[in-house]
C-alpha positions as CSV (number, residue, x, y, z in Angstrom):
1,M,92.9,-58.5,-37.1
2,S,91.4,-60.7,-40.0
3,G,91.9,-64.3,-41.3
4,H,95.3,-66.0,-39.9
5,S,95.3,-63.4,-37.0
6,K,92.1,-64.1,-35.1
7,W,93.7,-66.8,-33.2
8,S,96.6,-64.7,-32.1
9,T,94.3,-62.0,-31.3
10,I,92.5,-63.7,-28.7
11,K,95.9,-65.0,-27.2
12,R,97.2,-61.4,-26.6
13,K,94.0,-60.4,-25.5
14,K,94.0,-63.1,-22.7
15,G,97.6,-62.3,-22.1
16,A,96.7,-58.6,-21.5
17,T,98.1,-56.5,-18.3
18,D,96.0,-55.7,-15.9
19,A,96.5,-51.9,-16.6
20,K,95.2,-52.8,-20.4
21,K,92.3,-54.9,-18.6
22,A,91.3,-52.2,-16.5
23,K,90.8,-49.8,-19.8
24,V,89.0,-52.5,-21.7
25,F,86.6,-53.0,-18.7
26,A,86.2,-49.0,-18.5
27,K,85.3,-49.1,-22.4
28,L,83.0,-51.7,-21.7
29,A,81.2,-49.8,-18.7
30,R,80.7,-47.0,-20.9
31,E,79.1,-49.2,-23.8
32,I,76.8,-50.6,-21.2
33,G,75.8,-47.3,-20.1
34,I,74.8,-46.1,-23.7
35,A,73.0,-49.3,-24.0
36,V,71.1,-49.1,-20.9
37,R,70.3,-45.2,-21.3
38,G,69.1,-45.8,-24.8
39,G,67.0,-49.5,-24.2
40,G,66.7,-49.5,-20.4
41,P,68.6,-52.2,-17.8
42,E,67.0,-55.0,-18.6
43,A,68.7,-57.5,-20.7
44,D,65.8,-59.5,-21.7
45,M,64.1,-56.4,-23.2
46,N,67.3,-54.6,-24.5
47,P,69.1,-56.3,-27.6
48,R,71.9,-54.1,-27.6
49,L,72.7,-54.4,-23.8
50,R,72.7,-58.5,-24.3
51,M,75.2,-58.2,-26.8
52,I,77.4,-56.0,-24.6
53,L,76.9,-58.5,-21.6
54,L,78.5,-61.0,-24.1
55,K,81.7,-59.0,-24.9
56,C,82.2,-58.2,-21.1
57,R,82.0,-62.0,-20.4
58,S,84.3,-63.0,-23.4
59,A,86.6,-60.2,-21.7
60,N,86.2,-61.7,-18.3
61,M,84.8,-58.5,-16.8
62,P,84.0,-59.0,-13.2
63,A,79.9,-59.4,-12.4
64,D,80.3,-56.5,-10.0
65,N,81.8,-54.1,-12.3
66,I,79.1,-54.9,-15.0
67,D,76.4,-54.5,-12.1
68,R,77.8,-51.0,-11.0
69,A,77.7,-50.0,-14.6
70,I,74.2,-51.0,-15.4
71,K,73.1,-49.3,-11.9
72,R,74.6,-45.8,-12.8
73,A,73.3,-45.8,-16.1
74,A,70.1,-46.5,-15.0
75,G,70.0,-44.1,-12.3
76,D,71.2,-41.5,-15.1
77,D,74.5,-40.8,-12.4
78,D,76.6,-40.0,-15.5
79,D,76.0,-36.2,-16.9
80,A,78.3,-37.1,-20.0
81,H,76.6,-37.9,-23.3
82,F,78.1,-39.8,-25.8
83,E,78.0,-39.8,-29.4
84,E,79.1,-42.9,-31.8
85,L,81.4,-42.1,-34.3
86,T,83.3,-44.2,-37.1
87,Y,86.7,-43.1,-38.4
88,E,87.4,-44.6,-42.0
89,I,91.4,-44.9,-42.2
90,F,94.1,-46.5,-44.5
91,A,97.0,-47.6,-42.8
92,P,100.5,-47.7,-44.6
93,G,100.5,-50.0,-47.5
94,G,96.8,-49.6,-48.3
95,V,95.2,-51.5,-45.8
96,A,91.9,-50.5,-44.7
97,V,90.9,-49.7,-40.9
98,L,87.7,-49.0,-39.2
99,A,87.7,-47.3,-35.7
100,H,84.5,-47.5,-34.0
101,S,84.5,-44.9,-30.8
102,H,81.9,-43.2,-28.1
103,T,83.0,-39.5,-27.4
104,D,81.6,-36.8,-25.2
105,N,83.9,-34.5,-27.3
106,R,84.1,-35.3,-31.1
107,N,86.7,-32.4,-31.8
108,R,89.0,-33.5,-29.0
109,T,88.5,-37.5,-29.9
110,A,89.1,-36.6,-33.9
111,A,92.0,-34.4,-33.4
112,D,93.6,-37.3,-31.3
113,I,92.6,-39.9,-34.0
114,R,94.1,-37.7,-36.9
115,H,97.4,-37.5,-34.7
116,L,97.9,-41.2,-34.3
117,V,96.7,-41.8,-37.9
118,T,99.2,-39.3,-39.4
119,K,102.3,-40.4,-36.7
120,A,101.9,-43.9,-38.3
121,G,102.1,-43.2,-41.6
122,G,98.3,-43.5,-42.6
123,Q,95.6,-41.3,-43.5
124,F,91.8,-40.6,-42.8
125,A,89.6,-42.1,-45.8
126,S,86.8,-40.5,-47.9
127,A,83.6,-41.1,-46.1
128,G,82.3,-45.1,-47.2
129,A,85.6,-46.0,-48.6
130,V,86.8,-48.2,-45.9
131,T,82.8,-49.1,-44.6
132,R,82.2,-50.7,-47.9
133,L,85.3,-53.1,-47.5
134,F,83.6,-54.8,-44.4
135,E,80.4,-56.5,-43.6
136,R,78.6,-56.8,-40.1
137,K,78.5,-60.3,-39.0
138,G,77.9,-62.5,-36.0
139,Q,81.2,-64.2,-35.1
140,I,81.6,-67.1,-32.6
141,I,84.9,-68.7,-32.2
142,I,85.5,-71.9,-30.4
143,E,88.7,-73.8,-29.4
144,R,88.8,-77.2,-31.1
145,A,88.9,-79.0,-27.7
146,A,85.7,-77.4,-26.7
147,A,83.6,-79.6,-29.2
148,D,83.2,-82.3,-31.8
149,E,83.5,-80.8,-35.4
150,D,80.8,-82.6,-37.0
151,A,78.3,-82.2,-34.0
152,L,79.2,-78.3,-33.8
153,M,78.6,-77.7,-37.4
154,E,75.2,-79.3,-37.5
155,L,74.2,-77.5,-34.3
156,A,75.0,-74.5,-35.8
157,L,74.0,-74.7,-39.0
158,E,70.4,-76.4,-37.9
159,A,70.1,-73.1,-35.6
160,G,70.7,-70.6,-38.4
161,A,74.4,-70.2,-39.0
162,E,75.6,-68.9,-42.5
163,D,78.7,-70.4,-42.4
164,F,81.1,-72.9,-40.4
165,K,84.9,-72.8,-40.8
166,A,87.0,-75.4,-39.2
167,E,91.0,-74.6,-38.6
168,D,93.7,-76.1,-36.9
169,E,93.2,-73.9,-33.6
170,G,89.2,-74.4,-33.5
171,Y,85.6,-73.2,-35.0
172,E,84.4,-70.2,-36.6
173,V,81.0,-70.0,-36.8
174,L,79.4,-66.9,-39.0
175,T,75.8,-65.5,-38.7
176,T,73.9,-62.8,-40.2
177,P,73.4,-60.1,-37.5
178,E,69.5,-61.2,-37.2
179,D,70.5,-64.8,-36.5
180,F,73.6,-64.3,-34.1
181,E,71.6,-64.6,-30.7
182,A,69.7,-67.8,-31.9
183,V,73.2,-69.4,-32.8
184,H,74.8,-68.1,-29.9
185,Q,71.9,-69.6,-27.5
186,A,71.8,-72.9,-29.7
187,I,75.7,-73.6,-28.6
188,E,75.2,-71.9,-24.9
189,T,72.5,-74.4,-24.4
190,K,75.0,-77.3,-25.3
191,E,77.4,-75.7,-22.6
192,I,80.0,-75.5,-25.3
193,A,82.9,-72.7,-24.1
194,M,83.3,-69.7,-26.6
195,E,86.4,-67.9,-26.8
196,T,84.5,-65.0,-28.3
197,A,80.9,-64.3,-29.6
198,E,80.1,-61.1,-31.0
199,I,78.6,-59.1,-33.6
200,T,81.6,-57.8,-35.7
201,Q,83.1,-56.1,-38.7
202,L,84.5,-58.8,-41.1
203,P,86.8,-57.8,-44.6
204,E,84.8,-58.4,-47.3
205,M,88.3,-58.6,-49.3
206,T,91.7,-58.6,-47.7
207,A,94.7,-56.7,-48.3
208,P,97.8,-58.5,-49.0
209,V,100.8,-57.1,-46.7
210,S,104.3,-58.0,-48.0
211,S,106.7,-57.8,-45.5
212,E,106.8,-58.3,-41.5
213,A,107.9,-54.5,-41.7
214,E,104.8,-53.3,-43.2
215,L,102.7,-55.8,-41.0
216,E,104.5,-54.2,-37.8
217,K,103.4,-50.7,-39.0
218,V,99.5,-51.9,-39.4
219,H,100.1,-53.6,-35.7
220,K,101.5,-50.4,-34.0
221,L,98.6,-48.5,-35.7
222,V,95.8,-51.0,-34.6
223,D,97.6,-51.2,-31.2
224,R,97.7,-47.3,-30.5
225,L,94.0,-47.0,-31.9
226,E,92.9,-49.6,-29.8
227,D,94.5,-47.6,-26.6
228,H,92.8,-44.7,-27.0
229,D,90.5,-44.0,-24.2
230,D,87.5,-43.1,-26.6
231,V,87.8,-46.0,-29.3
232,Q,85.7,-49.0,-28.5
233,S,86.8,-51.4,-31.1
234,V,89.1,-51.5,-34.5
235,Y,88.7,-53.8,-37.5
236,T,91.5,-54.0,-40.4
237,N,91.7,-56.2,-43.7
238,A,95.0,-56.7,-43.3
239,E,96.3,-60.1,-44.5
240,M,99.9,-61.4,-44.7
241,A,100.7,-62.3,-48.7
């Protein structure tokens, strides 16, 4: 979720059950496999793998799980061939939703996603109708207690950050995808703990949701999409009015 809810999203993920975490780790292992088969097992030589390893760290994925996923992909033990697909969706109330997936059976996954969307009262959008509402950005989230505001802002902007936002809960550092790694490394070098650090999709404009009931419908759709085995990430522009 965007805007006001990024902090609650972080808390929700931290409080996930063991079963939910196991599913997240399985999805991350799949992402690792795709990255390794596309660019090799050495993170220093594979920018995509480096980004995924950051996601693994943010999710507290055990190092043994990561190593096994890299070795399995490097040894080509997995015969499955996955393709990446993006589903553009309008949730109830006209809220835009992007769902990125990795699937070895596009027909099965498309049918599953269509069923989830229809059941939730949403609909598939025409190609480009939703993607144009989002922009790919590097995003780093840091709790307020983890850093001094002025020092962090100076550090991030000097390293190449596009924007720095201070909120009650903490700080948000935004970068272009190209500058993300340099900014992340500058913050990591100062041993500042980060809640999340990733390349993400941020809405260029939000869709106001007029009631808690309407927002609950959006949450339910997002939760069901995120719970699907083939869906890697879900983004929405929902914002409480």
